[in-house]
C-alpha positions as a Markdown table, in Angstrom:
| # | Residue | x | y | z |
|---|---|---|---|---|
| 1 | Met | 0.0 | 0.0 | 0.0 |
| 2 | Lys | 1.3 | 3.4 | -0.9 |
| 3 | Ile | 1.9 | 6.1 | 1.7 |
| 4 | Arg | -0.5 | 9.0 | 1.2 |
| 5 | Thr | 0.0 | 12.6 | 2.1 |
| 6 | Val | -2.5 | 14.8 | 4.0 |
| 7 | Leu | -2.2 | 18.6 | 4.0 |
| 8 | Phe | -3.7 | 20.5 | 7.0 |
| 9 | Val | -4.5 | 24.2 | 6.5 |
| 10 | Asp | -5.4 | 26.6 | 9.4 |
| 11 | Asp | -4.3 | 30.1 | 10.1 |
| 12 | Asp | -4.2 | 29.3 | 13.9 |
| 13 | Glu | -0.7 | 28.1 | 14.6 |
| 14 | Thr | -1.9 | 26.5 | 17.9 |
| 15 | Ile | -4.3 | 24.3 | 16.0 |
| 16 | Leu | -1.6 | 23.3 | 13.5 |
| 17 | Arg | 0.8 | 22.4 | 16.3 |
| 18 | Ser | -1.9 | 20.5 | 18.2 |
| 19 | Leu | -2.7 | 18.5 | 15.0 |
| 20 | Glu | 1.0 | 17.9 | 14.4 |
| 21 | Arg | 1.5 | 16.4 | 17.9 |
| 22 | Gly | -1.8 | 14.5 | 17.9 |
| 23 | Leu | -1.2 | 12.9 | 14.6 |
| 24 | Leu | 2.4 | 12.0 | 15.1 |
| 25 | Asp | 1.8 | 8.2 | 15.1 |
| 26 | Glu | -0.5 | 8.2 | 12.0 |
| 27 | Leu | 1.0 | 6.3 | 9.1 |
| 28 | Tyr | 0.6 | 9.0 | 6.4 |
| 29 | Ile | 2.7 | 12.0 | 5.6 |
| 30 | Lys | 1.5 | 15.2 | 7.3 |
| 31 | Leu | 2.1 | 18.6 | 5.8 |
| 32 | Phe | 1.0 | 21.9 | 7.5 |
| 33 | Ala | 0.2 | 25.3 | 6.1 |
| 34 | Asn | -0.8 | 28.4 | 8.0 |
| 35 | Ser | -2.6 | 30.1 | 5.0 |
| 36 | Ala | -4.3 | 29.2 | 1.8 |
| 37 | Gln | -1.4 | 30.7 | -0.2 |
| 38 | Gln | 1.1 | 28.6 | 1.7 |
| 39 | Ala | -1.1 | 25.5 | 1.0 |
| 40 | Ile | -1.1 | 26.4 | -2.8 |
| 41 | Glu | 2.7 | 26.6 | -2.7 |
| 42 | Ile | 2.9 | 23.2 | -1.0 |
| 43 | Leu | 0.5 | 21.7 | -3.6 |
| 44 | Lys | 2.8 | 22.9 | -6.4 |
| 45 | Asn | 5.7 | 20.9 | -4.9 |
| 46 | Glu | 4.2 | 17.9 | -3.2 |
| 47 | Gln | 1.8 | 15.2 | -4.2 |
| 48 | Val | -1.2 | 15.6 | -1.8 |
| 49 | His | -4.0 | 13.1 | -1.6 |
| 50 | Val | -6.2 | 14.7 | 1.2 |
| 51 | Ile | -6.6 | 18.3 | 2.2 |
| 52 | Val | -8.1 | 19.4 | 5.6 |
| 53 | Thr | -8.8 | 23.1 | 5.7 |
| 54 | Asp | -10.3 | 25.6 | 8.0 |
| 55 | Met | -13.1 | 27.8 | 6.6 |
| 56 | Arg | -12.3 | 31.2 | 8.0 |
| 57 | Met | -8.8 | 32.4 | 7.1 |
| 58 | Pro | -7.6 | 35.8 | 6.1 |
| 59 | Asp | -6.9 | 36.6 | 2.4 |
| 60 | Met | -8.5 | 33.4 | 1.1 |
| 61 | Asp | -11.1 | 31.3 | 2.9 |
| 62 | Gly | -11.3 | 27.5 | 2.9 |
| 63 | Ile | -14.0 | 27.4 | 0.2 |
| 64 | Glu | -12.0 | 29.5 | -2.1 |
| 65 | Leu | -9.0 | 27.3 | -1.5 |
| 66 | Leu | -11.0 | 24.2 | -2.2 |
| 67 | Arg | -12.2 | 25.7 | -5.5 |
| 68 | Val | -8.6 | 26.2 | -6.5 |
| 69 | Val | -7.8 | 22.7 | -5.5 |
| 70 | Arg | -10.8 | 21.3 | -7.4 |
| 71 | Glu | -9.7 | 23.1 | -10.6 |
| 72 | Thr | -6.0 | 22.3 | -10.4 |
| 73 | Tyr | -5.9 | 19.0 | -8.4 |
| 74 | Pro | -9.4 | 17.4 | -8.8 |
| 75 | Lys | -8.4 | 14.0 | -7.3 |
| 76 | Ile | -7.6 | 15.4 | -3.9 |
| 77 | Val | -10.2 | 14.5 | -1.2 |
| 78 | Lys | -11.4 | 17.6 | 0.6 |
| 79 | Ile | -12.3 | 18.0 | 4.3 |
| 80 | Val | -13.5 | 21.2 | 6.0 |
| 81 | Leu | -12.6 | 21.7 | 9.6 |
| 82 | Ser | -14.2 | 24.7 | 11.1 |
| 83 | Gly | -16.3 | 26.4 | 13.8 |
| 84 | Tyr | -17.8 | 28.7 | 11.2 |
| 85 | Thr | -20.7 | 27.3 | 9.2 |
| 86 | Asp | -21.9 | 29.1 | 6.2 |
| 87 | Met | -24.4 | 26.4 | 5.5 |
| 88 | Pro | -25.7 | 27.5 | 2.1 |
| 89 | Val | -22.1 | 27.6 | 0.8 |
| 90 | Leu | -21.3 | 24.2 | 2.4 |
| 91 | Leu | -24.4 | 22.6 | 1.2 |
| 92 | Lys | -23.7 | 23.7 | -2.4 |
| 93 | Glu | -20.2 | 22.3 | -2.2 |
| 94 | Phe | -21.5 | 19.0 | -0.7 |
| 95 | Asp | -24.2 | 18.7 | -3.4 |
| 96 | Gln | -21.5 | 19.1 | -6.0 |
| 97 | Gly | -19.5 | 16.3 | -4.3 |
| 98 | Glu | -16.6 | 18.7 | -3.6 |
| 99 | Ile | -16.4 | 18.2 | 0.2 |
| 100 | Phe | -15.9 | 14.7 | 1.5 |
| 101 | Glu | -16.6 | 15.7 | 5.1 |
| 102 | Phe | -17.3 | 18.7 | 7.3 |
| 103 | Val | -15.9 | 18.5 | 10.8 |
| 104 | Pro | -17.3 | 21.1 | 13.2 |
| 105 | Lys | -15.1 | 22.7 | 15.9 |
| 106 | Pro | -14.6 | 21.8 | 18.6 |
| 107 | Trp | -13.6 | 18.3 | 17.4 |
| 108 | Lys | -12.1 | 15.4 | 19.1 |
| 109 | Leu | -8.9 | 14.1 | 17.6 |
| 110 | Glu | -9.3 | 10.4 | 18.4 |
| 111 | Lys | -13.1 | 10.2 | 18.0 |
| 112 | Asp | -13.6 | 12.4 | 15.0 |
| 113 | Leu | -10.7 | 13.7 | 13.0 |
| 114 | Lys | -8.4 | 10.6 | 12.9 |
| 115 | Lys | -11.2 | 8.4 | 11.6 |
| 116 | Ile | -12.4 | 10.9 | 9.0 |
| 117 | Val | -8.9 | 11.4 | 7.6 |
| 118 | Leu | -8.4 | 7.7 | 7.4 |
| 119 | Asn | -11.8 | 7.4 | 5.6 |
| 120 | Ala | -10.7 | 10.1 | 3.2 |
| 121 | Ile | -7.5 | 8.2 | 2.4 |
| 122 | Asp | -9.5 | 5.1 | 1.8 |
| 123 | His | -11.8 | 7.0 | -0.4 |
| 124 | Tyr | -8.8 | 8.4 | -2.4 |
| 125 | Asn | -7.4 | 4.8 | -2.7 |
| 126 | Leu | -10.8 | 3.5 | -3.9 |
| 127 | Gln | -11.1 | 6.2 | -6.5 |
| 128 | Asn | -7.6 | 5.6 | -7.7 |
| 129 | Glu | -8.2 | 1.8 | -8.0 |
| 130 | Cys | -11.4 | 2.4 | -10.0 |
| 131 | Glu | -9.6 | 4.7 | -12.4 |
| 132 | Thr | -6.9 | 2.1 | -12.8 |
| 133 | Val | -9.4 | -0.6 | -13.6 |
| 134 | Lys | -11.2 | 1.6 | -16.1 |
| 135 | Gln | -7.9 | 2.3 | -17.9 |
| 136 | Val | -7.1 | -1.4 | -18.1 |
| 137 | Asn | -10.5 | -2.2 | -19.6 |
């Protein structure tokens, strides 16, 4: 099984450090960005399979970031992690199949986030396998 990469994006450094410590033992590569712009730079240089982003960030919010990801890196599985809920926007993105999961703050690392990230990696792997089968047939 291939090692997958997950990019976590949040403008709150405390949350990023908490995620870094809490996910230390997880068997995937973890990258961290403190802004949407930094995330875009990482995406240009790294192969990312799952992105977990906050909604409210200065300069570019999570939905705008995910739109850029959708256009440039459509295979990346997208997760929103936020205390802010603009439900009409989120529902539209869910309806379009653009957001795999929404995780409201406060979240529990063990109970919520770890499982959701692993499910997103499984989802990516399944999509990848399906594409491989289609190409062979």
